[in-house]
C-alpha positions in Angstrom: -7.8 -6.5 25.5 -8.1 -10.3 24.9 -11.8 -11.3 23.3 -12.8 -15.1 24.4 -15.8 -16.2 22.2 -18.1 -18.9 24.0 -20.4 -21.5 23.0 -24.1 -22.0 21.5 -26.9 -21.9 23.8 -30.9 -22.5 23.9 -33.7 -20.4 24.2 -36.5 -19.8 26.5 -39.6 -17.5 26.9 -40.9 -16.1 29.7 -44.4 -15.2 30.2 -46.2 -12.6 32.9 -47.5 -9.8 33.3 -43.8 -7.7 33.6 -41.8 -8.7 30.4 -38.7 -9.8 30.9 -35.4 -9.3 29.4 -32.5 -11.2 30.7 -30.0 -14.0 29.3 -28.0 -16.2 30.9 -25.2 -18.6 30.9 -21.5 -19.6 31.2 -19.2 -16.9 30.0 -16.0 -18.5 30.3 -15.2 -22.4 31.5 -11.8 -22.6 33.4 -9.1 -25.0 32.4 -10.0 -25.0 29.1 -7.6 -23.8 26.2 -9.1 -21.5 23.7 -7.4 -19.3 20.7 -7.8 -15.4 21.4 -9.0 -12.8 18.4 -5.3 -12.3 17.8 -4.5 -15.9 18.0 -3.1 -16.6 21.2 -3.7 -18.9 22.9 -5.0 -18.7 26.5 -6.4 -20.6 29.4 -8.6 -19.2 32.7 -7.9 -20.4 35.7 -10.7 -20.9 38.6 -11.4 -17.3 40.4 -9.4 -15.5 37.6 -12.5 -13.4 36.8 -13.8 -10.8 39.3 -17.4 -11.1 41.0 -17.7 -7.7 42.2 -17.1 -4.6 41.1 -18.3 -2.2 37.9 -20.5 -4.8 36.4 -19.3 -5.3 32.5 -21.4 -3.9 29.7 -23.3 -6.3 26.9 -22.1 -5.5 23.7 -23.0 -6.9 20.3 -19.7 -8.1 18.6 -17.5 -5.9 20.7 -18.8 -3.5 19.3 -18.8 -0.5 22.0 -21.1 1.8 20.0 -23.5 -1.0 19.7 -24.0 -1.5 23.9 -27.8 -3.8 24.6 -27.3 -4.1 28.1 -25.1 -5.1 31.3 -24.6 -8.1 32.9 -26.6 -8.4 36.4 -25.1 -11.3 37.8 -22.0 -12.9 38.1 -21.4 -16.5 40.0 -17.9 -17.8 40.2 -17.6 -22.0 40.0 -14.9 -24.3 40.2 -15.7 -25.0 36.2 -16.4 -21.8 34.8 -18.1 -18.3 35.4 -21.7 -18.1 35.2 -23.9 -14.7 34.3 -27.1 -12.8 33.7 -27.2 -10.0 32.0 -30.4 -7.6 31.4 -31.3 -6.7 27.9 -31.6 -3.0 27.7 -35.4 -2.0 26.0 -34.2 -0.3 22.8 -34.9 -1.0 19.0 -30.9 -2.6 19.1 -31.8 -4.4 22.2 -35.4 -6.2 20.7 -33.0 -7.0 17.7 -30.4 -8.8 20.1 -33.5 -10.6 21.4 -34.9 -11.8 18.7 -31.8 -13.1 16.7 -31.1 -14.8 20.4 -34.8 -16.9 20.1 -34.1 -17.6 16.2 -30.8 -18.8 16.8 -28.9 -16.4 14.6 -27.1 -15.5 17.5 -26.0 -18.0 20.0 -22.9 -17.4 21.9 -21.5 -14.8 23.8 -17.8 -13.6 24.1 -15.8 -11.9 27.0 -13.9 -8.7 26.9 -10.8 -8.6 29.6 -7.6 -7.0 30.5 -5.6 -9.7 32.3 -3.6 -7.9 35.3 -1.9 -11.4 36.7 -1.0 -13.9 34.1 1.9 -16.3 32.9 3.1 -18.2 29.9 3.8 -22.2 30.2 6.4 -24.0 27.8 3.6 -24.3 24.4 3.1 -20.8 24.9 0.0 -20.7 26.2 -0.9 -17.8 28.3 -2.2 -19.0 31.9 -4.2 -16.1 33.2 -4.8 -15.9 36.9 -6.7 -12.5 37.3 -7.7 -10.1 34.7 -10.7 -7.0 34.6 -13.5 -8.2 32.8 -14.9 -4.9 31.2 -17.4 -6.4 28.4 -19.6 -9.5 27.2 -20.6 -9.6 23.5 -23.4 -11.5 22.0 -21.7 -13.2 18.8 -22.6 -15.6 15.9 -19.2 -17.9 15.9 -17.6 -19.3 19.5 -14.5 -20.8 20.2 -15.1 -22.6 23.5 -18.0 -25.0 21.9 -20.7 -26.3 24.3 -18.7 -25.9 27.3 -19.4 -21.8 27.7 -22.7 -21.1 26.5 -25.8 -19.4 27.4 -28.2 -21.2 28.5 -31.4 -19.0 28.6 -33.1 -16.0 27.2 -36.5 -15.1 29.0 -38.7 -12.5 27.3 -42.1 -11.2 26.9 -42.8 -9.2 24.5 -45.9 -6.3 24.4 -48.0 -7.0 21.3 -48.9 -3.3 19.4 -52.4 -2.1 20.2 -55.0 -1.9 16.8 -55.3 0.8 14.8 -58.7 2.1 16.3 -61.3 3.1 13.6 -64.5 6.2 14.8 -67.8 4.9 14.8 -66.9 1.3 14.1 -67.0 -1.1 17.6 -64.0 -1.8 19.3 -63.2 -5.2 20.1 -61.0 -5.3 23.2 -57.5 -7.5 22.5 -54.8 -8.6 24.7 -52.2 -6.2 25.8 -49.4 -9.1 25.9 -49.0 -12.4 23.9 -47.5 -15.2 26.3 -44.9 -17.1 24.7 -44.2 -20.7 25.5 -40.9 -22.3 26.2 -38.4 -22.7 22.6 -35.6 -24.3 22.1 -33.0 -23.7 19.9 -32.0 -26.5 17.4 -28.4 -28.0 18.6 -25.6 -26.1 17.3 -22.7 -28.0 16.2 -19.4 -26.9 17.8 -17.1 -25.9 15.2 -13.4 -24.8 15.1 -13.1 -20.9 15.1 -11.2 -19.8 11.7 -10.2 -16.3 11.2 -12.0 -14.5 8.5 -10.7 -14.7 5.1 -11.6 -11.7 3.1 -11.7 -11.5 -0.8 -8.6 -9.6 -2.5 -7.4 -8.7 -5.5 -4.4 -10.9 -6.6 -1.5 -9.0 -6.7 0.2 -8.4 -10.0 3.8 -9.6 -10.3 6.7 -7.2 -10.6 9.2 -8.7 -12.7 12.7 -8.9 -10.4 15.5 -6.9 -11.0 19.1 -8.1 -12.5 20.3 -8.0 -8.6 17.4 -9.9 -7.4 17.5 -12.3 -10.0 21.7 -12.8 -9.5 20.5 -12.7 -5.7 18.1 -15.8 -6.6 20.6 -17.5 -8.6 23.2 -17.6 -5.6 20.7 -19.4 -3.5 19.9 -21.5 -5.5 16.9 -24.7 -4.7 13.4 -23.7 -4.5 14.4 -19.6 -4.3 15.6 -20.1 -7.8 12.7 -22.1 -9.4 10.0 -20.2 -8.2 11.7 -17.0 -9.1 11.8 -18.7 -12.7 8.4 -20.0 -12.5 6.9 -16.9 -12.0 8.7 -15.2 -14.7 7.5 -18.2 -17.0 4.2 -17.6 -16.2 4.5 -13.5 -16.0 5.2 -14.0 -19.2 3.1 -16.6 -20.9 0.1 -14.2 -19.0 1.5 -10.9 -21.8 1.5 -13.1 -24.9 -1.2 -12.5 -26.8 -2.8 -14.6 -29.7 -1.7 -13.6 -33.1 -5.3 -13.0 -35.0 -4.0 -12.1 -38.3 -0.6 -11.4 -39.7 0.2 -8.3 -41.9 3.0 -8.5 -44.9 6.7 -7.9 -44.2 7.6 -4.7 -42.7 11.1 -2.9 -42.9 12.5 -0.3 -40.8 12.7 1.9 -44.2 8.7 1.7 -44.3 8.3 3.1 -40.4 11.2 5.6 -40.5 9.0 8.1 -38.7 8.6 5.8 -35.8 12.0 4.7 -35.5 14.0 7.5 -33.3 17.4 8.6 -34.2 19.3 9.2 -31.3 21.8 11.9 -30.9 25.2 10.8 -28.6 26.9 14.1 -28.3 27.9 17.1 -29.7 29.1 18.1 -32.9 32.9 16.3 -33.4 35.5 18.4 -35.5 38.0 15.7 -37.4 40.0 18.3 -39.0 43.7 18.5 -37.9 45.2 22.0 -39.2 49.0 21.8 -38.7 50.5 25.4 -39.2 54.0 25.2 -37.8 55.1 28.7 -38.4 51.9 30.3 -37.3 52.3 27.7 -34.2 56.0 28.9 -33.9 55.4 33.0 -34.2 51.6 33.0 -33.1 48.9 34.8 -35.6 49.5 38.5 -35.9 47.4 40.9 -37.7 48.8 42.9 -41.2 50.8 45.6 -40.4 49.4 48.9 -40.8 50.8 51.5 -43.5 48.0 52.2 -45.5 47.3 50.6 -49.2 50.6 48.6 -50.0 49.3 45.2 -50.9 52.7 43.0 -49.8 55.2 43.0 -46.4 58.4 41.7 -45.2 58.3 38.9 -43.0 61.9 38.0 -42.0 62.9 34.7 -41.2 66.6 32.9 -40.1 67.0 30.1 -43.1 70.9 29.4 -41.2 71.5 29.5 -37.0 74.6 29.8 -35.6 75.8 26.6 -34.2 78.3 24.9 -32.0 80.8 21.9 -32.3 83.1 20.0 -29.9 86.8 21.2 -30.7 88.3 18.4 -32.4 91.8 19.0 -30.9 93.5 21.9 -28.4 94.0 25.1 -30.6 92.1 23.6 -32.9 89.7 26.0 -35.1 86.4 26.6 -33.6 83.1 26.0 -35.3 81.9 28.6 -37.4 78.8 29.2 -39.2 77.0 32.6 -40.1 73.5 33.3 -39.5 71.6 34.0 -42.7 68.5 35.9 -42.7 65.8 35.9 -45.3 63.9 38.2 -46.6 60.5 36.9 -47.0 58.0 39.2 -49.3 53.9 38.0 -48.0 51.3 39.4 -50.2 48.2 40.2 -48.4 45.4 37.7 -49.5 41.8 37.0 -48.3 40.6 33.5 -47.4 36.9 33.3 -47.0 34.1 30.6 -46.9 30.2 31.1 -47.1 27.5 28.7 -45.6 23.7 29.6 -47.1 21.2 29.2 -43.8 17.6 29.0 -44.8 15.0 30.0 -42.1 14.0 26.4 -41.3 17.1 25.7 -40.5 17.7 28.4 -38.3 15.1 27.6 -36.6 15.1 23.8 -36.1 18.4 23.8 -35.5 21.1 25.2 -33.9 23.7 26.5 -36.4 25.7 28.1 -33.5 26.9 24.9 -32.7 28.3 24.2 -36.1 29.7 27.5 -36.3 32.0 26.6 -33.2 32.9 23.7 -34.4 34.1 24.6 -37.6 35.6 28.1 -36.0 33.6 30.1 -38.5 
């Protein structure tokens, strides 16, 4: 849908017994460039708008929920498409007539669906044919005084005065003729897109990757990101109103976290060559004896190279010692408070120390 906004108009008030509620003027000038609502520049060629078929509806501000009338006449000329439209006798239609008469709304805008068009080298859409779906009353125009409403004809009935009983009734006119009024000329303005107020977005500091990417790009990119970071830093600074005395970390021990880097580490290195060689074994069964014998080899047999043929071979006798081992008890004790058990994990300490 393409919506073109036309120019200003003059106001005529019509008199007579039958109220008239019509507006007329130029809907679209031909061969004149204009910018539509989406920013595209278009030019309508002569004959591009139809004069037959379903009549375009008359809306307020291109809002289909605010109909105020219907286009009753379409006249195609070499200069542009002329129109006449009838305003409905509704509250919204009355408001539209009043605003047209006092100059609040002085322009029209067409809504079309192009069916045959092309683009020139400058990117302007050249419309050869289109379906004309609606015409709207709007306050701001794009064609200036080249596309306007030339007349608004209206004769509005006056409300009858309230009748009071037992008093003489004075006849009053039911209609009041309105003389022709010409609205002040409206200077053509260049259409601009509305700018809506919006809260300024808070600057978000760039990540390390984004900062390094800007550094490699260099130029304005890196300068702009440095400037933005500096402005952000300055905006977060607050003036120091009063200074406290010296504060040490020992004064705020309860506020300083103590990070735990990992589980408990056991740094004792047990060297037990005999146990590692023979393996840990339980005390022998057999009653109440206090000692037992653990035999060990103190001298091993050996082999050696023969000195010469028929020479003596190496001869070493194995010696086995009878080692008496006394039974002893090795024990250790750690006293844990109830609070220590509740506040810590003592099982981790037992596992670390092999308890």
